[in-house]
C-alpha positions as CSV (number, residue, x, y, z in Angstrom):
1,M,48.8,112.9,197.4
2,G,48.0,116.2,198.1
3,M,44.7,118.0,196.9
4,F,46.4,120.1,194.4
5,S,48.5,117.1,193.2
6,N,45.3,115.3,192.6
7,I,44.2,118.3,190.0
8,L,47.8,118.3,188.4
9,S,47.3,114.5,187.5
10,K,43.5,114.9,186.7
11,L,44.7,117.2,183.9
12,G,47.5,115.3,182.4
13,F,50.5,117.2,184.6
14,G,53.3,115.0,186.0
15,P,56.5,113.3,185.4
16,K,57.2,112.8,181.8
17,P,59.2,109.4,180.8
18,A,62.9,110.3,180.9
19,A,64.6,109.4,177.7
20,P,67.0,106.5,177.4
21,V,70.7,107.9,177.5
22,E,72.6,106.0,174.7
23,A,75.3,108.3,173.8
24,P,77.8,110.1,175.9
25,V,77.5,113.3,177.5
26,L,78.3,115.6,174.5
27,E,80.3,118.2,176.4
28,A,82.4,115.1,177.6
29,A,82.7,113.2,174.0
30,T,82.7,116.5,171.7
31,A,86.5,116.8,171.8
32,S,87.2,113.2,170.7
33,A,83.7,112.7,168.7
34,T,83.3,112.3,165.1
35,P,80.7,114.5,163.4
36,A,78.7,111.3,163.0
37,E,78.6,110.6,166.8
38,V,77.7,114.2,167.4
39,A,74.8,114.2,165.1
40,A,73.6,110.7,166.5
41,A,73.6,111.9,170.1
42,P,70.1,112.2,171.4
43,A,68.2,115.4,171.1
44,P,66.8,117.2,174.2
45,I,63.5,116.5,174.9
46,A,61.0,119.6,175.1
47,I,58.7,120.0,178.2
48,S,55.2,119.7,176.6
49,V,52.8,122.1,178.0
50,V,49.3,121.4,179.2
51,D,46.6,123.2,177.5
52,V,44.6,123.6,180.3
53,V,41.7,125.3,178.7
54,S,41.1,122.9,176.0
55,Q,41.5,119.9,178.7
56,L,38.9,121.8,180.7
57,E,36.3,122.4,177.9
58,G,36.9,119.1,176.5
59,L,35.6,117.5,180.2
60,A,32.6,120.4,180.2
61,A,31.5,119.3,176.8
62,K,31.0,115.8,178.0
63,H,29.6,116.6,181.7
64,A,25.9,116.2,182.4
65,E,25.9,119.5,184.2
66,K,26.7,122.7,182.9
67,L,29.5,124.1,185.0
68,N,31.2,127.3,185.1
69,W,34.5,126.2,185.9
70,K,35.9,129.6,184.5
71,V,34.7,131.3,187.6
72,S,33.8,128.8,189.9
73,I,36.4,126.5,192.2
74,V,33.6,124.4,193.0
75,D,32.7,123.7,189.4
76,L,36.3,123.4,188.5
77,M,36.6,120.7,191.1
78,K,33.6,118.9,190.3
79,L,34.5,119.1,186.6
80,L,37.7,117.5,187.5
81,D,35.5,114.8,189.5
82,L,36.9,115.7,192.9
83,D,35.1,116.3,196.2
84,S,34.2,120.1,196.1
85,S,32.8,120.2,199.6
86,L,33.7,122.9,202.0
87,A,36.0,120.7,203.8
88,S,37.8,119.8,200.6
89,R,38.1,123.4,199.6
90,K,39.7,124.6,202.7
91,E,41.8,121.5,202.8
92,L,43.2,122.8,199.3
93,A,43.4,126.6,200.5
94,T,45.3,125.4,203.5
95,E,47.6,123.5,201.4
96,L,47.8,126.7,198.8
97,G,48.8,129.0,201.7
98,C,45.4,130.9,201.7
99,P,45.7,133.8,203.9
100,A,43.8,133.3,207.3
101,E,41.5,136.4,206.8
102,K,40.2,134.6,203.8
103,M,39.7,131.5,205.2
104,G,37.1,132.8,207.3
105,D,34.6,133.7,204.4
106,S,33.9,131.0,202.1
107,A,33.1,133.3,199.1
108,Q,36.5,135.3,199.7
109,M,38.1,131.9,199.8
110,N,36.6,130.4,196.9
111,M,37.7,133.2,194.8
112,W,41.1,133.4,196.1
113,L,41.4,129.8,195.6
114,H,40.1,129.8,192.0
115,K,42.8,132.3,190.9
116,T,45.2,130.5,192.8
117,V,44.7,127.1,191.4
118,L,44.8,128.2,187.8
119,Q,47.9,130.4,188.6
120,K,49.8,127.3,190.1
121,L,48.6,125.2,186.9
122,A,50.2,128.1,184.7
123,D,53.3,127.8,187.3
124,N,53.7,124.2,186.8
125,G,53.6,124.5,182.7
126,G,49.9,124.7,182.2
127,N,48.9,127.0,179.5
128,V,46.3,129.0,180.8
129,P,45.3,132.6,179.4
130,A,46.0,135.7,181.6
131,D,42.4,136.7,181.9
132,L,41.5,133.6,183.7
133,I,44.2,134.3,186.7
134,A,44.4,138.1,186.7
């Protein structure tokens, strides 16, 4: 499991249990299905959105240390109880495709990494305000 997968997991992202299929597929069955059978067919399941800010603010409220996760990748990783060492951040940056010129400067890498992690959370169905990824 990669570093970013760990972040997703800590925030509640991940596979949702599949709904049991109890009725025939509607396209194949609608021609011969009665209205009652069509009405009884399972409804599509909506994909739930993870409210990233709510999750992180909840964790921050319980954390002993005051962490500025909105701007710091180190604090974000600490909040998720992940190793925030430079080696771990470099591993995460490599996993997410950080440009080589930013990898040599930890401050630039950290800024890129923070923005990219939040953007990737949004890309994976997380509700992340635009001001945190802009």
